[in-house]
VOPA-189684 format. One line per field, with one value per residue (C-alpha): residue number from 1; residue in three letters; chain; z, y, x. Coordinates in pm, 1 decimal. Layout:
REM VOPA-189684
drenba: NUM, ...
kedo: ala, ...
palo: A, ...
w: Z, ...
v: Y, ...
u: X, ...
//
This chain:
REM VOPA-189684
drenba: 1, 2, 3, 4, 5, 6, 7, 8, 9, 10, 11, 12, 13, 14, 15, 16, 17, 18, 19, 20, 21, 22, 23, 24, 25, 26, 27, 28, 29, 30, 31, 32, 33, 34, 35, 36, 37, 38, 39, 40, 41, 42, 43, 44, 45, 46, 47, 48, 49, 50, 51, 52, 53, 54, 55, 56, 57, 58, 59, 60, 61, 62, 63, 64, 65, 66, 67, 68, 69, 70, 71, 72, 73, 74, 75, 76, 77, 78, 79, 80, 81, 82, 83, 84, 85, 86, 87, 88, 89, 90, 91, 92, 93, 94, 95, 96, 97, 98, 99, 100, 101, 102, 103, 104, 105, 106, 107, 108, 109, 110, 111, 112, 113, 114, 115, 116, 117, 118, 119, 120, 121, 122, 123, 124, 125, 126, 127, 128, 129, 130, 131, 132, 133, 134, 135, 136, 137, 138, 139, 140, 141, 142, 143, 144, 145, 146, 147, 148, 149, 150, 151, 152, 153, 154, 155, 156, 157, 158, 159, 160, 161, 162, 163, 164, 165, 166, 167, 168, 169, 170, 171, 172, 173, 174, 175, 176, 177, 178, 179, 180, 181, 182, 183, 184, 185, 186, 187, 188, 189, 190, 191, 192, 193, 194, 195, 196, 197, 198, 199, 200, 201, 202, 203, 204, 205, 206, 207, 208, 209, 210, 211, 212, 213, 214, 215, 216, 217, 218, 219, 220, 221, 222, 223, 224, 225, 226, 227, 228, 229, 230, 231, 232, 233, 234, 235, 236, 237, 238, 239, 240, 241, 242, 243, 244, 245, 246, 247, 248, 249, 250, 251, 252, 253, 254, 255, 256, 257, 258, 259, 260, 261, 262, 263, 264, 265, 266, 267, 268, 269, 270, 271, 272, 273, 274, 275, 276, 277, 278, 279, 280, 281, 282, 283, 284, 285, 286, 287, 288, 289, 290, 291, 292, 293, 294, 295, 296, 297, 298, 299, 300, 301, 302, 303, 304, 305, 306, 307, 308, 309, 310, 311, 312, 313, 314, 315, 316, 317, 318, 319, 320, 321, 322, 323, 324, 325, 326, 327, 328, 329, 330, 331, 332, 333, 334, 335, 336, 337, 338, 339, 340, 341, 342, 343, 344, 345, 346, 347, 348, 349, 350, 351, 352, 353, 354, 355, 356, 357, 358, 359, 360, 361, 362, 363, 364, 365, 366, 367, 368, 369, 370, 371, 372, 373, 374, 375, 376, 377, 378, 379, 380, 381, 382, 383, 384, 385, 386, 387, 388, 389, 390, 391, 392, 393, 394, 395, 396, 397, 398
kedo: unk, unk, unk, unk, unk, unk, unk, unk, unk, unk, unk, unk, unk, unk, unk, unk, unk, unk, unk, unk, unk, unk, unk, unk, unk, unk, unk, unk, unk, unk, unk, unk, unk, unk, unk, unk, unk, unk, unk, unk, unk, unk, unk, unk, unk, unk, unk, unk, unk, unk, unk, unk, unk, unk, unk, unk, unk, unk, unk, unk, unk, unk, unk, unk, unk, unk, unk, unk, unk, unk, unk, unk, unk, unk, unk, unk, unk, unk, unk, unk, unk, unk, unk, unk, unk, unk, unk, unk, unk, unk, unk, unk, unk, unk, unk, unk, unk, unk, unk, unk, unk, unk, unk, unk, unk, unk, unk, unk, unk, unk, unk, unk, unk, unk, unk, unk, unk, unk, unk, unk, unk, unk, unk, unk, unk, unk, unk, unk, unk, unk, unk, unk, unk, unk, unk, unk, unk, unk, unk, unk, unk, unk, unk, unk, unk, unk, unk, unk, unk, unk, unk, unk, unk, unk, unk, unk, unk, unk, unk, unk, unk, unk, unk, unk, unk, unk, unk, unk, unk, unk, unk, unk, unk, unk, unk, unk, unk, unk, unk, unk, unk, unk, unk, unk, unk, unk, unk, unk, unk, unk, unk, unk, unk, unk, unk, unk, unk, unk, unk, unk, unk, unk, unk, unk, unk, unk, unk, unk, unk, unk, unk, unk, unk, unk, unk, unk, unk, unk, unk, unk, unk, unk, unk, unk, unk, unk, unk, unk, unk, unk, unk, unk, unk, unk, unk, unk, unk, unk, unk, unk, unk, unk, unk, unk, unk, unk, unk, unk, unk, unk, unk, unk, unk, unk, unk, unk, unk, unk, unk, unk, unk, unk, unk, unk, unk, unk, unk, unk, unk, unk, unk, unk, unk, unk, unk, unk, unk, unk, unk, unk, unk, unk, unk, unk, unk, unk, unk, unk, unk, unk, unk, unk, unk, unk, unk, unk, unk, unk, unk, unk, unk, unk, unk, unk, unk, unk, unk, unk, unk, unk, unk, unk, unk, unk, unk, unk, unk, unk, unk, unk, unk, unk, unk, unk, unk, unk, unk, unk, unk, unk, unk, unk, unk, unk, unk, unk, unk, unk, unk, unk, unk, unk, unk, unk, unk, unk, unk, unk, unk, unk, unk, unk, unk, unk, unk, unk, unk, unk, unk, unk, unk, unk, unk, unk, unk, unk, unk, unk, unk, unk, unk, unk, unk, unk, unk, unk, unk, unk, unk, unk, unk, unk, unk, unk, unk, unk, unk, unk, unk, unk, unk, unk, unk, unk, unk, unk, unk, unk
palo: A, A, A, A, A, A, A, A, A, A, A, A, A, A, A, A, A, A, A, A, A, A, A, A, A, A, A, A, A, A, A, A, A, A, A, A, A, A, A, A, A, A, A, A, A, A, A, A, A, A, A, A, A, A, A, A, A, A, A, A, A, A, A, A, A, A, A, A, A, A, A, A, A, A, A, A, A, A, A, A, A, A, A, A, A, A, A, A, A, A, A, A, A, A, A, A, A, A, A, A, A, A, A, A, A, A, A, A, A, A, A, A, A, A, A, A, A, A, A, A, A, A, A, A, A, A, A, A, A, A, A, A, A, A, A, A, A, A, A, A, A, A, A, A, A, A, A, A, A, A, A, A, A, A, A, A, A, A, A, A, A, A, A, A, A, A, A, A, A, A, A, A, A, A, A, A, A, A, A, A, A, A, A, A, A, A, A, A, A, A, A, A, A, A, A, A, A, A, A, A, A, A, A, A, A, A, A, A, A, A, A, A, A, A, A, A, A, A, A, A, A, A, A, A, A, A, A, A, A, A, A, A, A, A, A, A, A, A, A, A, A, A, A, A, A, A, A, A, A, A, A, A, A, A, A, A, A, A, A, A, A, A, A, A, A, A, A, A, A, A, A, A, A, A, A, A, A, A, A, A, A, A, A, A, A, A, A, A, A, A, A, A, A, A, A, A, A, A, A, A, A, A, A, A, A, A, A, A, A, A, A, A, A, A, A, A, A, A, A, A, A, A, A, A, A, A, A, A, A, A, A, A, A, A, A, A, A, A, A, A, A, A, A, A, A, A, A, A, A, A, A, A, A, A, A, A, A, A, A, A, A, A, A, A, A, A, A, A, A, A, A, A, A, A, A, A, A, A, A, A, A, A, A, A, A, A, A, A, A, A, A, A, A, A, A, A, A, A
w: 18690.2, 18754.0, 18556.1, 18309.7, 18236.4, 18164.5, 17986.6, 17749.4, 17680.4, 17621.3, 17357.8, 17198.1, 17198.4, 17044.0, 16749.4, 16650.0, 16556.5, 16255.0, 16091.9, 16100.4, 15952.4, 15793.3, 15975.9, 16302.5, 16440.8, 16403.0, 16548.4, 16748.1, 16866.6, 17152.5, 17127.8, 16781.5, 16876.3, 16992.9, 16660.8, 16469.3, 16718.4, 16610.4, 16224.6, 16244.6, 16408.0, 16237.7, 16194.2, 16474.9, 16530.7, 16604.4, 16903.2, 17049.2, 17068.2, 17249.5, 17488.0, 17549.3, 17584.8, 17831.9, 18053.1, 18029.7, 18136.8, 18457.3, 18564.5, 18555.7, 18912.6, 19097.1, 18874.3, 19137.2, 18823.5, 18943.8, 18932.7, 18629.9, 18438.7, 18488.9, 18442.8, 18085.5, 18024.5, 18142.8, 17876.9, 17588.0, 17647.8, 17655.6, 17297.3, 17203.1, 17315.5, 17097.5, 16783.0, 16817.3, 16846.8, 16522.0, 16351.6, 16451.7, 16245.4, 16604.9, 16525.1, 16764.2, 16780.7, 16654.6, 16952.7, 17158.0, 16958.7, 16960.3, 17378.4, 17371.0, 17160.3, 17267.6, 17627.4, 17549.0, 17441.9, 17143.9, 17071.5, 16782.8, 16731.4, 16709.8, 16354.9, 16538.0, 16599.3, 16284.7, 16117.1, 16392.0, 16217.5, 15877.3, 15968.5, 16162.6, 15835.8, 15620.7, 15822.5, 15814.7, 15419.6, 15291.1, 14972.0, 14760.9, 15003.4, 14699.6, 14582.8, 14824.8, 15108.1, 14993.7, 14678.2, 14813.2, 15062.2, 14808.4, 14601.0, 14896.6, 14950.6, 14590.5, 14620.0, 14953.8, 14771.0, 14804.4, 14442.2, 14441.6, 14320.8, 14656.9, 14864.1, 14961.3, 15096.6, 15288.5, 15469.5, 15560.6, 15642.9, 15905.1, 16018.3, 16104.5, 16271.9, 16464.4, 16556.0, 16684.9, 16937.3, 17052.5, 17152.4, 17337.4, 17552.9, 17546.9, 17567.7, 17249.8, 17191.2, 16993.5, 16720.0, 16660.1, 16314.7, 16069.7, 15709.2, 15486.1, 15159.7, 14936.0, 14834.2, 14695.5, 14735.8, 15102.7, 15292.4, 15521.8, 15478.2, 15650.4, 15876.6, 16103.6, 16096.1, 16430.8, 16329.6, 16674.0, 16807.4, 16783.8, 16396.4, 16179.9, 15851.0, 15780.4, 15456.6, 15297.8, 15069.2, 14743.8, 14675.8, 14869.2, 14766.3, 15083.5, 15187.6, 15318.1, 15616.5, 15700.2, 15649.9, 15981.8, 16167.0, 15964.8, 16045.6, 16415.9, 16402.2, 16270.4, 16372.1, 16626.3, 16878.6, 16786.5, 16713.3, 16652.8, 16966.1, 17147.5, 17028.7, 17096.8, 17431.0, 17562.5, 17422.2, 17630.3, 17960.3, 17978.2, 17775.3, 17962.8, 18234.8, 18182.0, 18072.9, 17783.3, 17674.6, 17541.7, 17283.1, 17124.8, 16919.4, 16810.6, 16557.7, 16770.6, 17126.7, 17354.2, 17271.6, 16955.2, 17085.8, 17308.0, 17053.6, 16787.1, 17068.3, 17153.3, 16799.1, 16714.6, 16993.1, 16906.0, 16683.8, 16954.9, 17225.0, 17093.9, 16895.0, 17066.2, 16944.8, 16662.9, 16479.7, 16157.2, 16175.8, 16286.4, 15965.2, 15710.9, 15819.0, 15736.9, 15407.3, 15327.8, 15338.4, 15073.1, 14847.0, 14902.9, 14988.1, 15276.2, 15508.0, 15820.5, 16075.5, 15811.2, 15827.7, 16183.1, 16215.5, 15959.9, 16160.0, 16469.0, 16283.1, 16110.0, 16463.7, 16579.8, 16227.6, 16445.5, 16476.0, 16159.5, 16046.3, 16370.3, 16295.9, 15921.2, 16057.7, 16269.0, 16006.3, 15804.7, 16085.1, 16338.2, 16119.9, 15801.6, 15565.2, 15186.4, 15116.5, 14854.1, 15176.7, 15386.4, 15134.5, 15108.3, 15456.4, 15460.4, 15118.1, 15340.0, 15670.8, 15591.4, 15278.7, 15092.2, 14735.3, 14621.0, 14541.0, 14903.0, 15096.5, 14921.1, 15004.5, 15373.9, 15298.8, 15179.6, 15563.6, 15710.2, 15517.5, 15595.0, 15757.3, 15999.5, 15996.0, 16041.6, 16396.9, 16438.4, 16338.8, 16697.7, 16813.8, 16653.3, 16756.7, 17083.8, 17179.8, 17081.7, 17292.2, 17588.4, 17557.3, 17528.4, 17806.4, 18014.0, 17893.0, 17953.0, 18329.3, 18307.4, 18464.5, 18221.2, 17923.1, 18177.1, 18359.8, 17994.9, 17886.9, 18173.8, 18123.5, 17751.1, 17873.9, 18078.7, 17772.2, 17581.5, 17912.3, 18069.8, 17998.0, 18036.0, 17926.4, 17861.3, 18162.2, 18362.0, 18211.8, 18282.0
v: -6125.2, -6478.0, -6736.5, -6781.2, -6393.9, -6499.9, -6817.7, -6630.8, -6293.3, -6609.0, -6737.9, -6387.7, -6326.5, -6650.4, -6629.2, -6285.5, -6432.6, -6578.2, -6251.0, -6169.7, -6528.5, -6752.7, -7075.5, -6975.3, -7116.6, -7452.7, -7582.0, -7450.9, -7644.5, -7395.0, -7111.5, -7018.0, -6690.1, -6583.3, -6661.3, -6408.8, -6164.2, -6190.5, -6213.1, -5940.6, -5698.2, -5486.0, -5651.7, -5650.7, -5455.3, -5702.4, -5471.5, -5439.6, -5824.2, -5831.9, -5578.8, -5772.4, -6123.2, -5958.3, -5801.0, -6159.9, -6322.7, -6068.1, -6212.0, -6537.4, -6579.2, -6404.0, -6568.9, -6836.1, -7118.3, -7404.4, -7430.7, -7672.5, -7425.8, -7132.2, -7263.9, -7386.0, -7001.9, -6825.9, -7013.3, -6980.9, -6608.6, -6557.9, -6770.4, -6509.7, -6220.2, -6352.6, -6380.5, -6080.0, -5887.8, -6062.9, -5966.7, -5613.9, -5672.8, -5694.3, -5845.1, -6163.7, -6422.3, -6733.8, -6917.2, -6713.2, -6734.4, -7087.1, -7068.4, -6867.2, -7039.0, -7388.0, -7366.9, -7535.0, -7381.1, -7543.9, -7588.4, -7734.5, -8111.0, -8315.9, -8379.8, -8687.3, -8869.0, -8808.8, -8969.4, -9267.0, -9279.9, -9298.8, -9564.3, -9792.1, -9718.5, -9855.3, -10164.1, -10219.2, -10148.6, -10343.5, -10408.3, -10255.4, -10053.6, -9913.2, -9718.0, -9413.7, -9453.7, -9195.5, -9380.2, -9723.6, -9551.8, -9387.3, -9715.5, -9870.6, -9582.9, -9603.2, -10000.5, -9895.9, -9657.3, -9754.1, -9732.4, -9428.9, -9618.1, -9864.4, -9553.8, -9544.8, -9904.9, -9934.5, -9600.7, -9808.8, -10070.4, -9953.7, -9666.5, -9964.2, -10190.2, -9914.5, -9784.2, -10147.8, -10129.2, -9778.9, -9846.1, -10164.2, -9966.8, -9604.4, -9527.7, -9348.5, -9210.9, -9431.2, -9149.5, -9045.4, -9122.1, -9004.1, -8943.6, -8933.3, -8740.3, -8662.8, -8298.0, -8126.0, -7856.4, -7842.3, -7755.7, -8107.2, -8466.5, -8505.7, -8281.1, -8337.8, -8100.4, -8137.8, -8081.5, -8094.6, -8353.1, -8636.6, -8595.2, -8521.5, -8491.6, -8601.3, -8471.2, -8674.3, -8466.7, -8625.5, -8438.6, -8644.8, -9031.2, -9243.0, -9516.4, -9855.3, -9794.9, -9460.6, -9513.2, -9658.0, -9387.6, -9149.0, -9293.5, -9320.9, -8990.1, -8807.9, -9021.9, -9309.6, -9279.8, -8948.3, -8620.7, -8777.2, -8943.7, -8661.5, -8433.7, -8655.7, -8784.7, -8430.0, -8303.0, -8574.2, -8492.3, -8168.1, -7967.7, -8140.3, -8089.4, -7679.4, -7619.5, -7425.7, -7315.4, -7656.3, -7565.0, -7378.4, -7510.6, -7268.2, -7270.2, -7199.2, -7276.9, -7545.9, -7729.0, -7820.7, -7917.6, -8153.4, -8222.7, -8330.7, -8506.8, -8758.9, -8838.4, -8894.2, -9149.2, -9295.3, -9594.2, -9705.8, -9647.1, -9845.1, -10140.1, -10087.8, -10312.0, -10520.3, -10277.4, -10352.9, -10738.8, -10605.7, -10385.8, -10664.2, -10886.2, -10590.3, -10531.3, -10913.5, -10929.0, -10667.1, -10856.8, -10591.8, -10732.0, -10530.4, -10627.8, -10521.2, -10589.6, -10443.6, -10148.7, -10120.9, -10155.0, -9890.6, -9646.1, -9730.4, -9672.9, -9343.0, -9214.5, -9008.1, -8791.4, -8646.1, -8265.3, -8239.2, -8029.9, -7838.4, -7785.3, -7664.2, -7422.1, -7257.9, -7208.9, -7076.4, -6819.9, -6782.0, -6810.2, -6644.7, -6930.2, -6914.0, -7157.8, -7328.5, -7402.2, -7501.0, -7775.6, -7909.0, -7926.3, -8149.6, -8339.5, -8449.7, -8559.1, -8641.9, -8864.4, -8701.3, -8619.5, -8251.4, -8265.4, -8390.5, -8136.9, -7864.0, -7944.9, -7988.5, -7630.6, -7478.8, -7583.5, -7439.7, -7086.5, -7062.1, -6753.2, -6927.7, -7275.9, -7170.4, -7280.0, -7567.6, -7816.6, -7780.1, -7910.5, -8254.9, -8259.0, -8142.4, -8263.4, -8616.3, -8611.8, -8454.2, -8682.0, -8966.7, -8927.8, -8861.4, -9192.8, -9392.6, -9353.7, -9572.4, -9908.0, -10163.1, -10172.3, -10105.5, -9782.6, -9699.1, -9683.6, -9537.5, -9232.9, -9178.3, -9177.1, -8889.5, -8716.8, -8787.0, -8679.2, -8396.1, -8024.8, -8070.6, -7866.7, -7877.1, -7731.1, -7932.7, -8266.1, -8116.1
u: -2556.7, -2755.6, -2657.0, -2961.6, -2889.6, -2540.4, -2544.4, -2807.2, -2570.9, -2260.9, -2526.1, -2586.1, -2219.2, -2143.7, -2376.2, -2279.0, -1959.5, -2150.1, -2226.0, -1850.8, -1755.5, -2039.2, -1912.8, -1779.6, -2068.2, -2056.7, -2396.5, -2663.0, -2958.0, -3058.7, -3387.1, -3376.4, -3533.9, -3196.4, -3073.5, -3339.9, -3249.7, -2849.9, -2953.2, -3225.2, -2967.8, -2707.1, -2368.4, -2188.4, -1860.8, -1573.0, -1405.0, -1706.5, -1757.4, -1444.7, -1524.2, -1839.5, -1642.2, -1406.7, -1722.8, -1915.2, -1594.4, -1551.6, -1901.6, -1828.4, -1702.6, -1996.7, -2252.0, -2357.5, -2269.9, -2098.0, -1723.9, -1721.9, -1947.9, -1819.7, -1455.3, -1592.7, -1753.7, -1495.7, -1235.8, -1482.0, -1506.1, -1172.7, -1128.6, -1400.7, -1210.9, -929.6, -1114.8, -1266.8, -965.2, -835.3, -1144.2, -1058.1, -715.5, -506.7, -175.5, -179.9, 157.5, 17.7, 157.4, -84.6, -332.7, -365.8, -327.0, -615.1, -849.5, -790.4, -639.5, -308.5, 67.6, 194.5, 577.8, 745.2, 768.7, 1110.0, 1229.0, 1441.7, 1096.7, 999.5, 1300.4, 1221.8, 875.7, 1009.3, 1222.4, 946.3, 736.2, 993.6, 1026.6, 656.4, 638.6, 920.7, 1027.6, 1279.0, 1519.1, 1660.1, 1321.2, 1217.7, 1050.6, 796.5, 738.8, 643.6, 416.2, 239.0, 198.8, 58.3, -203.5, -271.1, -380.7, -553.6, -789.4, -1172.5, -1330.9, -1526.7, -1835.6, -1821.4, -1772.1, -2102.4, -2191.4, -1808.2, -1937.2, -2278.3, -2062.6, -1859.8, -2144.8, -2323.9, -2105.7, -1963.8, -2303.1, -2395.0, -2061.6, -2155.1, -2531.6, -2410.4, -2162.4, -2296.1, -2712.8, -2804.5, -3146.3, -3327.4, -3416.5, -3059.4, -2900.9, -2660.6, -2671.3, -2378.6, -2316.0, -2032.9, -1887.6, -1567.7, -1374.0, -1344.3, -1043.3, -1120.5, -1191.0, -1484.8, -1711.9, -1982.4, -2286.5, -2490.8, -2856.4, -3007.7, -3279.2, -3038.3, -2942.4, -2613.5, -2521.8, -2187.4, -2005.4, -1688.2, -1486.4, -1430.7, -1159.0, -928.2, -904.2, -1090.5, -857.2, -982.9, -698.7, -875.3, -1227.7, -1278.7, -1141.0, -1296.6, -1647.9, -1506.5, -1456.5, -1720.8, -2030.5, -1961.7, -1823.5, -1686.4, -1890.8, -2216.6, -2201.4, -2084.3, -2355.5, -2621.7, -2509.3, -2468.7, -2803.5, -3020.8, -2756.1, -2614.4, -2845.9, -3153.2, -3014.6, -3041.6, -2672.7, -2810.7, -2403.3, -2360.4, -2626.3, -2356.3, -2088.8, -1820.5, -1501.2, -1168.2, -1274.8, -1145.3, -1501.6, -1312.2, -986.1, -1211.7, -1435.0, -1124.9, -921.2, -1223.9, -1295.8, -963.5, -971.2, -1281.7, -1185.1, -941.4, -1153.4, -1477.1, -1272.4, -916.7, -606.0, -709.8, -910.0, -714.7, -826.2, -1186.8, -1213.8, -1074.0, -1360.6, -1589.3, -1439.1, -1431.9, -1791.7, -1788.9, -1573.8, -1271.8, -935.3, -756.6, -455.6, -577.9, -280.3, -37.1, -290.2, -244.0, 123.2, 216.3, -85.4, 117.1, 467.1, 339.3, 204.8, 480.2, 428.0, 110.0, 301.4, 438.9, 98.9, 117.7, 506.2, 379.8, 131.8, 397.6, 627.4, 340.4, 204.5, 480.8, 822.5, 667.8, 799.2, 683.7, 387.0, 646.8, 889.4, 568.6, 460.6, 805.9, 853.8, 506.0, 613.2, 904.4, 817.8, 475.5, 576.3, 271.3, 195.7, 266.0, -80.8, -176.9, 38.9, -97.8, -451.6, -336.5, -164.1, -480.9, -643.5, -362.9, -392.7, -765.1, -836.7, -1119.7, -938.5, -567.3, -514.5, -728.9, -459.1, -394.1, -686.1, -589.8, -233.6, -262.7, -594.2, -494.1, -184.0, -352.9, -679.4, -487.0, -241.5, -589.9, -759.4, -436.9, -517.4, -776.8, -623.5, -816.1, -1042.7, -1331.0, -1160.9, -1091.8, -1409.2, -1543.9, -1318.4, -1422.4, -1752.7, -1668.0, -1527.2, -1856.8, -2100.4, -1903.9, -1825.2, -1448.1, -1198.0, -819.1, -696.1, -910.6, -755.8, -386.0
//
């Protein structure tokens, strides 16, 4: 099969998954005639989708595509085959499912590391040592909440500040823009809907209180230099060069792990160490008090808790633990409220998103170790540019 035909079949295959589960297609900015063709056809049989994915994967090696494009399509077709088998009712072990989706092999984290993180957080928070750490952390977070009526101007301030930094470092089309909206009843805290033509809509979940320490990360993650910036640069570069497979972004594929890892390193990559005092100045301009240095220290102290949510997913899906047990595990190690633990559990239990937590955990680890290969700030910036611009996959970074 020639490259153009193979990519076209890949797009048709991927678009078909949205007929099985709405939202599986995160973004499609390509030929809308293909979308209409899929929408006007009968709903696909997942078993047929699995067979078609396997057939197309067999075609990749002889297609004449470059090695980089061939590797990209092969791992994404493997992920789609696994998803189709799941939709068909096949039982697949959770660890194997994650590996097929995201091109990584997961294992449980270390509770010794989590205890060490608690000790480091205790030192940062200080206060009455007789008072449980979880209570002190929750009191700190309560004081850090952004008043709901101030959220829009805070979002705009950080979006503008980060956009200026990104445009100075990485070229963006003059027409690019992000629109923000507040939504509710979602299993996530924020979501980027890429609309094509260098436009995004970013939804922020009102069910979760927004905190001053987290908002800079959220805006960097979803917009500058995270998801929106990556979509824009890949549309201008890869799609502009004829790589039509990059017009399709699908849930539960290696694309997601790469994108979430990139986005979780976005603030550190564009602002770097010292993001706390930088954010403090922006909040001060808005008349809001924020201890940026302490917020940054607390974020560094809690970094080793990254794997807790993946461990919770393993307990839930690999070891058949009850929802109550998993919620208690989350509360214990993330030091969260029962409500926040249940919100996390909701995400881990969602049929479409149940494995997705690994994109954040393993994506952050893998891309972080890769970015650290940059010899200095300029080298790290160039590594981050490659993540924005190239169709990299996890196994290529390893």
